[in-house]
N, C-alpha and C positions, 0 to 999 in steps of 0.2 A: 504494499499499500504506499503511495507517495505521501511524504510528510514535508512541510516547510522546513528548510534548513535554518537552524538557530543562528542568528547573526547575519544571515544572508539577505539578499534582496528578494523582492516579491516573486521573482522568477526562478529562484534557486530551490531545488527540491532534491530529496534523497529518498530511498526506499527503505523502510524499516522491516526487519524480519526478526524471528526469534533466535537466530543463530549468531554466535559471536566468533565464529572461526574465520580464518583468512580465506578469501576466495581463491580457488585453484589458479585463477589468472593472477599472476604476481603483481599486476598493475592495478588490481582492484581489491577492495575490502568488502567484508560483509557489511551491509548497510547499517547494522546495529551500531557500528563504530565508524560512522561517517566522518571523514575529515572536514574540519571547518573550512568553509570558503570554496568548496567544490560543488559541482552540480551533477545531477543524474545523467548517466550516459543514455544513448538511444536504446541500448539493450537492457536498461533498467538497473545497471550496477553503478555503485558510487565509486568514482575513481580516487586513487591515492593522491593526496595533496603533496606539495613540496615539503611542507612541515610535517612532523610526526605527532602533532598535537591533535587529540581527538575529543569529541564529546560523546559520552555514553548515555544513551537515551533509554528510559524505561518505557517500553511499548506495551506493557501489560495494563489492561484496563478491565473493569468489571464487566463480565459477560452480560449480554442482554438475552433473556430467555423469551422465546416465542413459543406459544402453545402449538403443538403439532397436530392437534385435532380440534374439533368444535365442542368437546365435552365441557361442561361447567367446571368440573374438577381441574381440567387442564388449564383453563383460563385463570382460575383462582390461583393455582400454584404458580403460574407464570408471573402474576402480579406480586405474589409474596416473594418469589426469588429475586425479581428485579428490584424490590424494595429492601432486600437483605433481611427480610422478616422471617423469623423462625415459625414453623407450623408443626411443632411437636404435639403429642396427644393432648396435653393440658393447656395449650396456648389458645387464646381467643383470636379468631381471624375475621371477626364481623366487619372490620373496616375495609376488608378487601373483597367483600361479596357485594355485587351490584344487584339492583332491583330485578326480581324475577329469577335470580340464579338459585335461590334455595329450592324453588319448585323443580328446577332442572336437576339440581343435585339430588333431591329426594328420589326422582325418577331414575337417575343414574345408579344410585345405591340399590334401588329396588331391582333393576335389571341385573346388577352384579350379584346381588343376593340370590337371585334365581340360579345363577351359575354355580354359586357355592352349594346350594341345595342339590343341584344336579350332580355336582362332584361328590356329594355325600350319598349318591345313589338313592335319592328320595323322589318318588314319582309324583311330583306336584300336580301333574295334569289329571291324575286319577285318584289322588288322595284328598278327600274332602277336608281333612284336618290341616293340610299345608298348602292348599290351593292359593290362599291369600297371605301366606306367611311372609313372603318377600316384601309385599306392600306394607304389612304391619311393622316389620322390623325396620324398614327404611324410615317410616314415619316416627317410630320410637327413637331411633338414633338421632335424627335431625331435629325433631321437635320436642323431645322429652329428655332422655337420659344424657344426651350429649349437647343439649341446647346451649350450654354455657360456652361452647366453642363458636357457635354460629350467630348468637344474638349479642347485641351490645349490652353493656352493664345496665342494670335496672336504674331508672331515675331515682335519685335519693334526695328527699327534701330535708333541708337543714334549717335550723333556727338559732338565733343568737342565744348565747349563754348569759342571759340578762342577770340572773342571780349569781353569776360567777361560781357555779357549782364546781367543787373540786374534791368531792367525796367519792369513795368507791361505789360503783354499781356493777351488778352482775346480770347478764342476760343468759338464760338457758335453763334447762337443756333445749337446744335447737336440734330437731331431728334432721339428719342429712342422709342423702343417698348418692352413691357414685358408682363407678365401675373401676376395677383394677386394670391399669393400662397394660399389664402383662398378659392377662387371660381374658379380659373383659367380663370378669365375674363380678357380681354385686358387692358393694361395700355399704353396710348399713350402720349408721352410727349416730352419736350425739355430740354436740359442741357446747361448751360453756365459754362465755366471753366476759372478761373483767376489764372495765374501763375506769381509769382515773382521769376525769375530764380536765382539760386545760381551761383555766378560767378565762382565757382570752380567745378561745376557739369556739366554733359553732358545734351544736349538738345535732344528732340525728334521731329519728323516732325508733322505738324498739322494734317495730316490724321490719325496719330497713336492715337491721343486723341479720335477720332471718333470710331476707331476700338476697343479700350479698353472699351469705353462706351457700344458699341454693345455687346461685350463679357460678361460684367458684367450684362447687362440687359436681355440677352437672356437666361433666366432661371426664374422659378417662384420667385417672389420677393414681398417684401413690400417696399414702397418708402423710408421709414426711414432707413432701412438697406442697400438698394441699394446705396444711396449716400455715406454712410460710407465705404462700400466695394470699391467703385470707388476711393474715396479719399485715402484709404490705398494703393491701387494698384498704383496710380499716385505718391504718396509720395515715395513708395519703388523704383520706376523706375527712377524718375527724381530728387529726393532729393532737392526740391525747397526751397527757403528761405521763401516762403509763398504760400499757396494754398487756393483757394476759389471755391466753387461749389454751383450753384443754379439750382434746378430742379423743373419744374412745369409740372403737368401731369393731364390728364383726366383718371378717374378710372371707367371702365365700370361695375365693381361690384356695383357701385352706380348709373350709368346711365342706365344700361340695366336691373337691377334687384333691389330688395329692394325698396328704396324710389323712384327710377326712376326719379331722378332729374339730368338733363344734364347741369346744370349751374356751380356747384362747381368745382374748380380746386385746387389741392393740391400743395403747394409750400414748398420745403425743402431747407435749406442752410447749408453749412459746411464752417467754417473758421478755418484755421490752420496757425501756424507760424506767419509771419509778419501781416497777415490779422486779426489775433486775437488780436494782440498787438497794431497795428497802426490804429487808427480810421480814419485818413484821407485817408489811402490806401484802407481801407474797403469801405469808402464812394465813392472813385473814381471808384472802381470796380462796385459797385451797380449802380452808376449813369450812367456809360458807358453801362452796361447791360440793364438798363431801357431805355436808349436812343435808343439802337438798337432794343429794344422790341416794341417800339411804331410804 
């Protein structure tokens, strides 16, 4: 590809390539190390200048991804890649989905789910129990259990902390449901949230805590990452002086498969701000949470 020669006139060009080796023709160099002040030859090679001073140009640039088919998933992925945006299982990608594409995506998932059922040797054409399974599963994934990936965050109404409240409050238990990103098996759990309000920050209504929990958990998750994501979102929105979260959950990737033990429960906790520094505050939160848990 021709590039303007640094320091040259408007008509001076050289060709950049990914090679840094000397051209087999001893009078010419690889264009990646084009000599200052020379121009491109008619055969496309950059000729050696009388001086041995060179400029080394970085020709690497971010690739532009172009979707290779007309599917909604291909178009969405191309936008995400071009923006350098991750789209892991628990990432929200709502900002990259255009109007009407969720309907297309739902239909695409339905068609691919039919292929999965076919690969499992299930005769969906003649089995009255599974004839509509692909449609139901696609709707369930896009609109329900993984909706936190495809929908923007719920609107959160806040109001001024007129009374300058700065005492501990606890919300919970909030029932949450998710799916293990390893096996897509259900996660069923409860969350307790402790907030020490910032006297200078705004407050949010109690139901909004539950809405944010549902939005974060309604996507494939692992519990350790889910509680961190929830803490980050709550801190960003409420700017509390302290934040504590405890989550306990049953993981059906352990109950339903694998070891098939239905007794273990996983508990995770996050302590930030005043809860991390003040042992008595942390003890008060945990004691109140345990009292309500009994």
